[in-house]
C-alpha positions in Angstrom: -22.4 10.8 -9.5 -20.8 7.4 -9.7 -22.4 4.3 -8.0 -20.2 2.7 -5.4 -19.7 -0.7 -3.8 -17.1 -1.7 -1.3 -15.3 -5.0 -0.7 -14.0 -5.6 2.8 -12.4 -8.8 4.2 -12.3 -10.6 7.5 -8.4 -10.5 7.4 -5.5 -9.7 5.1 -5.2 -11.9 2.0 -8.9 -13.0 2.2 -9.1 -12.2 -1.5 -10.4 -8.6 -1.6 -8.0 -7.5 -4.3 -9.0 -10.2 -6.7 -12.8 -9.9 -6.0 -12.4 -6.1 -6.7 -10.6 -6.9 -9.9 -13.2 -9.4 -11.0 -16.1 -7.0 -10.3 -14.2 -4.3 -12.3 -13.9 -6.7 -15.2 -17.6 -7.7 -15.0 -18.8 -4.1 -15.0 -16.5 -3.3 -17.9 -17.8 -6.3 -19.9 -21.3 -5.1 -19.1 -20.6 -1.7 -20.7 -19.9 0.5 -17.7 -17.0 2.9 -17.1 -15.5 1.5 -13.9 -12.5 2.3 -11.7 -11.0 0.7 -8.5 -10.3 2.7 -5.4 -8.3 2.0 -2.2 -7.9 4.9 0.1 -4.8 3.4 1.9 -2.6 0.6 0.8 0.4 -0.8 2.6 2.8 -2.6 0.2 6.3 -2.5 -1.2 5.1 -3.3 -4.8 4.4 0.1 -6.4 4.0 1.6 -9.9 4.7 4.9 -11.6 1.9 6.5 -13.7 2.3 8.4 -16.9 2.4 11.6 -14.8 5.3 10.3 -12.7 3.2 9.6 -9.6 3.5 6.5 -7.4 0.7 4.1 -6.5 0.2 0.6 -5.3 0.5 -2.3 -7.8 -2.8 -3.9 -6.6 -4.8 -0.9 -8.0 -2.8 -1.0 -11.2 -3.8 -4.7 -11.6 -7.5 -3.7 -10.9 -7.3 -0.8 -13.4 -6.0 -3.3 -16.0 -9.0 -5.5 -15.3 -11.3 -2.5 -15.7 -9.6 -1.6 -19.0 -8.5 1.9 -17.9 -5.2 3.8 -17.4 -3.9 3.6 -13.8 -4.0 7.0 -12.0 -2.7 7.9 -8.6 -6.3 8.9 -7.5 -7.1 5.2 -7.4 -4.7 4.8 -4.4 -4.4 8.2 -2.7 -2.3 6.9 0.3 0.5 4.4 -0.1 2.5 3.2 2.9 5.8 1.6 2.1 7.3 0.0 5.2 11.0 0.9 5.8 11.3 -0.7 9.3 9.0 -2.9 11.5 7.5 0.3 13.0 7.7 2.9 10.3 6.8 3.6 6.7 7.4 6.1 3.9 4.1 7.9 3.4 3.0 8.7 -0.2 0.0 10.9 -0.7 -1.6 11.2 -4.2 1.6 9.9 -5.8 4.0 12.2 -3.9 6.3 11.4 -1.0 5.1 13.1 2.2 7.9 11.7 4.3 8.7 8.9 6.7 6.6 8.3 9.8 6.5 5.9 12.7 3.4 3.8 13.0 2.3 5.8 16.1 2.9 9.2 14.4 1.0 8.1 11.3 -1.9 6.8 13.4 -2.3 10.2 15.0 -1.9 12.1 11.7 -3.9 10.1 9.2 -7.3 11.7 9.7 -5.7 14.9 8.4 -5.5 13.1 5.0 -9.3 12.7 4.7 -9.5 15.8 2.4 -6.9 14.2 0.1 -8.9 10.9 0.0 -12.1 12.8 -0.8 -10.3 14.8 -3.5 -9.0 11.6 -5.2 -12.4 10.0 -5.0 -14.2 13.0 -6.6 -11.6 13.0 -9.4 -12.5 9.4 -10.2 -16.2 10.1 -10.0 -15.9 12.6 -12.9 -15.2 9.9 -15.5 -16.8 6.7 -14.2 -20.2 5.1 -13.7 -19.1 2.7 -11.0 -16.3 2.8 -8.5 -15.3 -0.5 -6.7 -13.7 0.3 -3.4 -11.3 -2.1 -1.6 -10.8 -2.1 2.2 -7.6 -3.1 4.0 -7.1 -5.8 6.6 -10.3 -6.2 8.6 -13.0 -3.8 9.7 -13.1 -5.5 13.1 -9.8 -4.1 14.3 -11.6 -2.4 17.3 -8.5 -0.6 18.5 -8.2 1.2 15.1 -11.9 2.1 14.7 -11.7 5.6 16.0 -9.4 6.9 13.2 -10.4 4.5 10.4 -10.1 5.9 6.9 -9.9 2.6 4.9 -12.7 0.3 6.1 -16.0 1.2 7.7 -14.9 4.8 8.2 -14.4 5.1 4.5 -17.7 3.3 3.7 -19.5 5.8 5.9 -17.7 8.7 4.3 -18.6 7.6 0.8 -22.0 6.0 1.8 -21.0 2.7 0.3 -22.7 -0.7 0.6 -20.3 -3.4 1.7 -19.5 -7.0 0.6 -17.7 -8.9 3.3 -15.2 -11.6 2.1 -14.1 -14.6 4.2 -11.3 -17.1 3.3 -12.5 -20.7 3.7 -9.1 -22.0 2.5 -7.6 -21.0 5.8 -10.4 -22.6 7.8 -12.9 -21.1 10.2 -14.8 -19.1 7.7 -18.0 -19.1 9.7 -16.2 -17.7 12.7 -14.4 -15.2 10.5 -17.7 -13.8 9.0 -19.9 -14.0 12.2 -17.1 -12.7 14.4 -16.5 -9.7 12.2 -20.2 -8.9 12.1 -20.5 -9.2 15.9 -17.6 -6.7 16.4 -19.1 -4.1 14.1 -21.2 -1.2 15.4 -25.0 -1.5 14.6 -24.7 1.2 11.9 -21.6 -0.5 10.4 -23.3 -3.9 10.3 -26.2 -2.4 8.5 -23.8 -1.4 5.7 -22.9 -5.1 5.1 -25.3 -6.1 2.3 -23.7 -9.4 1.4 -21.2 -12.1 2.5 -18.8 -13.9 0.2 -17.2 -17.2 1.0 -13.9 -17.2 -1.0 -11.5 -19.9 -2.2 -13.8 -22.9 -1.8 -12.6 -26.3 -2.9 -14.8 -29.3 -3.6 -18.5 -30.0 -3.8 -20.4 -26.8 -2.9 -23.5 -28.8 -1.9 -21.7 -29.9 1.2 -21.6 -26.3 2.3 -25.3 -25.5 1.7 -26.4 -26.2 5.3 -23.6 -24.0 6.7 -24.7 -21.2 4.4 -28.2 -21.4 5.7 -27.0 -21.2 9.3 -24.6 -18.4 8.5 -27.5 -16.3 7.1 -29.7 -17.1 10.0 -27.2 -16.1 12.6 -25.6 -13.2 10.7 -28.9 -11.8 9.2 -26.9 -11.0 6.0 -27.4 -12.9 2.8 -24.5 -15.0 1.3 -24.2 -13.6 -2.3 -21.4 -15.9 -3.4 -19.4 -19.0 -2.7 -16.4 -18.4 -4.9 -14.2 -21.4 -5.9 -10.5 -21.5 -5.5 -9.3 -20.4 -8.9 -5.9 -21.1 -10.4 -5.0 -17.6 -11.7 -1.8 -15.9 -12.5 -2.5 -12.3 -11.5 -0.2 -10.0 -9.6 -0.5 -10.3 -5.8 -0.8 -7.3 -3.6 2.0 -7.8 -1.1 4.5 -10.1 0.5 1.7 -12.5 1.6 2.1 -13.9 -1.9 1.9 -17.7 -2.1 4.5 -17.5 -4.9 7.2 -17.3 -2.2 6.4 -20.9 -1.2 7.3 -22.4 -4.6 10.3 -24.7 -4.4 10.0 -26.9 -7.5 12.7 -26.4 -10.1 11.9 -26.4 -13.8 13.9 -27.1 -16.8 15.0 -23.5 -16.7 15.4 -22.4 -13.1 15.5 -18.7 -12.0 16.4 -17.9 -8.4 15.2 -14.6 -7.0 16.8 -13.4 -3.7 14.1 -12.8 -1.2 15.6 -10.3 1.2 13.6 -9.1 4.2 12.6 -5.8 2.4 12.0 -7.1 -1.1 10.0 -4.8 -3.3 8.5 -4.9 -6.7 8.8 -8.6 -7.0 6.1 -8.4 -9.7 9.0 -7.7 -12.1 9.3 -11.5 -12.3 5.6 -12.3 -12.9 6.1 -12.4 -16.7 8.7 -15.2 -16.3 6.4 -17.3 -14.1 3.9 -17.6 -17.0 6.3 -19.5 -19.3 6.1 -23.3 -19.3 9.0 -25.4 -18.0 10.4 -22.3 -16.2 10.6 -22.0 -12.4 10.9 -18.8 -10.5 12.0 -19.6 -6.9 12.3 -17.1 -4.1 15.4 -17.9 -2.1 16.5 -16.6 1.3 19.3 -19.0 2.3 22.5 -20.5 1.0 21.2 -24.0 1.2 18.2 -23.2 -1.1 20.0 -21.4 -3.9 21.2 -24.7 -5.6 22.4 -24.2 -9.3 20.0 -21.8 -11.0 20.3 -20.7 -14.7 19.9 -17.1 -13.6 20.0 -15.3 -10.3 17.9 -12.1 -9.9 18.5 -9.5 -7.2 15.2 -7.6 -7.2 14.2 -4.2 -5.7 14.6 -3.4 -2.0 13.1 -0.7 0.2 16.3 -0.6 2.2 19.2 -1.6 -0.1 22.0 -1.2 2.5 20.2 -3.3 5.2 19.3 -6.0 2.7 22.9 -6.2 1.4 24.1 -6.5 4.9 21.6 -9.3 5.4 23.0 -11.2 2.4 26.5 -10.5 3.6 25.8 -12.0 7.0 23.9 -15.1 5.8 26.5 -16.1 3.2 24.3 -15.4 0.1 26.6 -12.6 -1.1 29.7 -14.7 -1.2 27.9 -17.6 -2.9 26.4 -15.3 -5.6 29.8 -13.7 -6.3 31.2 -17.2 -6.8 28.4 -18.3 -9.0 28.6 -15.1 -11.1 31.7 -16.6 -12.8 29.5 -18.8 -14.9 25.9 -17.9 -14.0 23.9 -14.9 -15.2 23.2 -12.4 -12.4 20.6 -9.7 -13.0 20.0 -6.8 -10.6 16.9 -4.5 -10.7 16.8 -1.2 -8.9 18.0 -1.9 -5.3 19.6 -5.2 -6.6 21.4 -3.1 -9.2 22.8 -0.8 -6.5 24.0 -3.8 -4.5 26.0 -5.2 -7.4 28.2 -2.1 -7.7 31.4 -1.3 -5.8 30.1 1.3 -3.3 26.8 2.6 -1.9 26.9 6.0 -0.1 24.1 7.5 1.9 25.2 11.0 2.9 21.6 12.2 3.5 20.6 9.3 5.7 17.9 8.2 3.2 18.3 4.7 4.6 20.9 4.1 7.3 23.4 6.8 6.6 27.2 6.3 6.0 28.6 4.1 3.2 29.3 0.5 2.6 31.1 -1.7 0.1 29.0 -3.2 -2.6 29.3 -6.7 -4.1 31.9 -5.5 -6.6 30.4 -7.3 -9.6 29.7 -4.2 -11.6 31.9 -1.1 -12.2 29.3 1.1 -10.6 29.0 3.5 -7.6 25.7 4.6 -6.0 24.8 7.6 -4.0 21.3 7.6 -2.3 19.5 10.9 -2.9 16.8 12.8 -1.0 14.6 13.1 -4.1 12.9 10.1 -5.5 13.2 9.3 -9.2 9.7 8.5 -10.6 9.2 8.1 -14.3 7.9 5.8 -17.0 10.5 4.9 -19.6 10.6 3.6 -23.2 13.8 2.5 -24.9 15.8 -0.4 -26.0 18.6 -2.7 -24.9 22.0 -1.4 -26.1 24.6 -3.5 -27.8 25.3 -6.3 -25.4 28.1 -8.8 -25.6 28.4 -12.0 -23.8 25.7 -14.1 -22.2 22.7 -11.9 -23.0 23.8 -10.6 -26.4 20.6 -11.9 -27.9 18.7 -9.0 -26.1 20.6 -6.4 -28.0 18.4 -3.8 -29.7 15.1 -5.3 -28.2 12.5 -2.7 -27.2 12.0 -2.0 -23.5 9.1 -0.4 -21.7 8.9 0.1 -17.9 9.3 2.5 -15.1 11.9 3.8 -12.6 11.3 4.4 -8.9 14.4 4.8 -6.7 16.1 7.1 -4.2 19.6 6.8 -5.7 21.9 7.7 -8.6 24.2 5.1 -10.0 27.2 5.8 -12.3 30.1 4.1 -13.9 32.7 4.0 -11.0 35.4 4.6 -13.5 33.9 7.8 -14.6 34.4 11.2 -13.0 31.2 12.8 -14.4 27.8 12.9 -12.7 24.7 10.8 -13.3 23.3 13.2 -15.9 26.3 13.1 -18.1 27.6 9.5 -18.0 29.9 8.8 -20.9 28.6 7.2 -24.1 28.7 3.4 -24.4 31.1 3.7 -27.3 33.8 4.7 -24.8 33.6 1.4 -23.1 35.2 -1.9 -24.0 33.3 -4.7 -25.6 33.2 -6.6 -22.3 31.1 -4.0 -20.5 28.6 -1.3 -21.4 25.2 0.1 -20.7 22.1 -2.1 -20.6 19.3 0.2 -21.7 19.2 3.2 -24.0 16.2 5.5 -23.2 15.4 8.4 -25.4 13.2 11.3 -24.2 10.4 11.7 -26.7 10.1 15.4 -25.8 13.6 16.7 -26.3 15.4 13.7 -27.9 17.9 13.5 -25.1 19.4 10.0 -24.4 19.9 8.4 -21.0 21.8 5.1 -20.4 20.2 3.1 -17.6 22.1 0.2 -16.2 25.5 -1.4 -16.6 26.7 -4.9 -17.6 30.0 -6.6 -17.2 30.6 -10.3 -18.1 27.7 -12.4 -16.8 26.4 -9.6 -14.5 23.7 -7.0 -15.5 22.0 -4.2 -13.6 19.3 -1.7 -14.4 16.8 0.7 -12.7 14.0 -0.2 -15.1 11.2 -2.1 -13.4 9.1 -4.4 -15.7 12.1 -4.6 -18.1 11.0 -8.1 -19.4 7.3 -7.3 -19.8 7.4 -5.8 -23.3 6.5 -8.0 -26.2 8.3 -11.3 -26.3 11.3 -10.2 -24.3 10.7 -12.7 -21.5 10.6 -15.6 -24.1 13.8 -14.3 -25.7 15.5 -14.3 -22.3 14.4 -17.8 -21.4 15.4 -19.0 -24.9 18.9 -17.6 -24.3 19.1 -19.5 -20.9 17.9 -22.7 -22.6 20.5 -22.4 -25.3 23.2 -21.8 -22.7 22.1 -24.9 -20.9 21.8 -27.0 -24.0 18.1 -27.8 -23.6 15.1 -27.2 -25.8 11.9 -25.7 -24.5 8.4 -26.6 -25.7 7.3 -23.0 -26.6 4.0 -24.2 -28.1 1.5 -21.4 -28.8 3.2 -18.5 -26.9 1.3 -15.3 -26.5 2.4 -11.9 -25.3 2.3 -11.2 -21.5 -0.3 -8.5 -22.2 -2.7 -10.9 -23.9 -2.1 -13.5 -21.2 -3.1 -11.0 -18.4 -6.3 -10.1 -20.3 -7.2 -13.8 -20.5 -6.6 -14.1 -16.8 -9.0 -11.2 -16.0 -11.7 -12.7 -18.2 -11.2 -16.1 -16.5 -11.6 -14.3 -13.1 -14.8 -12.5 -14.3 -16.2 -15.8 -15.6 -15.6 -17.5 -12.2 -17.3 -14.7 -10.3 -20.3 -14.6 -12.6 -20.8 -18.3 -12.1 -20.5 -18.3 -8.3 -21.9 -14.9 -7.3 -25.4 -13.5 -7.4 -24.6 -10.6 -9.7 -28.3 -9.5 -9.8 -28.0 -8.9 -6.0 -24.8 -7.0 -6.5 -26.4 -4.7 -9.1 -29.4 -4.2 -6.7 -26.9 -3.0 -4.1 -25.5 -0.5 -6.6 -29.0 0.8 -7.5 -30.1 1.1 -3.8 -26.9 2.9 -2.9 -27.5 5.5 -5.7 -31.0 6.4 -4.4 
């Protein structure tokens, strides 16, 4: 039976995800087989496993830190908001359906067997499981049907580390207030407090730590410094959306209300002299070297939003001499039409941006698959990507075809039948049967594909940025560039080093031993 420890927070974005990732890395470094687990995650950033199952990106990041393959059992319930009061509910990687918040609240306890099943699956192959809570355990109106915080801790008999965020202020009130609102048995599960994101001289905090322990009757096992890390964030609370500074190479990402899988651009953020800005207004677009339309959980609504605030018209104008790249929902927007006959989103149909010769029909079944392939023969602005290897995944509710073709999405005509000025972006060959699929279309300066993570493989991101620099007539200081994979591993090691220096790991290991008795 695996040993367990749970990390809960006083609020969303207190740093639970990174603390879990850091502990996973430490346990891996210490020779243990370790896996992350979060019973319920709400996020629009998701990932597709090798088995074609969907899970939250935060647990993928934590699995990377643990050095293991991500599996859907690490995140048995994923909620993907579709409106302000409803979400698509995904259970063990499969779509269960759309539910309103009220309906899901009444239903969710029926999912406890699925949570237990997923956890038991992880237990088979791991020595330690690090569990992440969600939001705060002190949401007293949600306690009755809790399946992600103290309810889960009780279900799995897990000791709890409670994390507070000092960077936002009021960390003593956060931690003591949370403890006060817990039931007696719940409070007894809290074995340690962590003050997270501390800046400055720790000795100034010492007297406060003493008072916190005296009043809370729980030891402080760590004062974790604010660490400058480049690790994927869990959701739209990401601080990356606040970045406004423009680099030598400037990439503008359209931040629509229902943006999803913005982690596709993380690889570009790691390159020196390159800025990745998230833009939601005409006045902030300025003159970027590339415009990216990322994924969307509601393509038609987000396109309507761009149409109404003027971004669509401005992007269409800039596409005459600026590279525009659409991924997934952004790809669908760039085409000529979007039809929704099955009311997957809003129903009906609407005109697209008309920048690609493509037509999209939203389907009832979700496409979920990992892909390996290569860029096809590309002319024009991004010709330097031709033939480069691609690895990523697809996750979408639509089928997009060449609008000039009369055949269906499974039989789109070969790229040789197109002119030199437009063609297919990515050539994907099925290893099992050798069949070939063409994913994405380009025309002039405009490119679109369904492949998430399309620039993550090898040095593709550096090649792309080099093309943008050459077009602009500038030279980048590439220095000692490393692959994105290597970079991420270095970040996980840096996170683990920071936790080892600032946390009482002997106390953490003692909690694991006591929980196993």
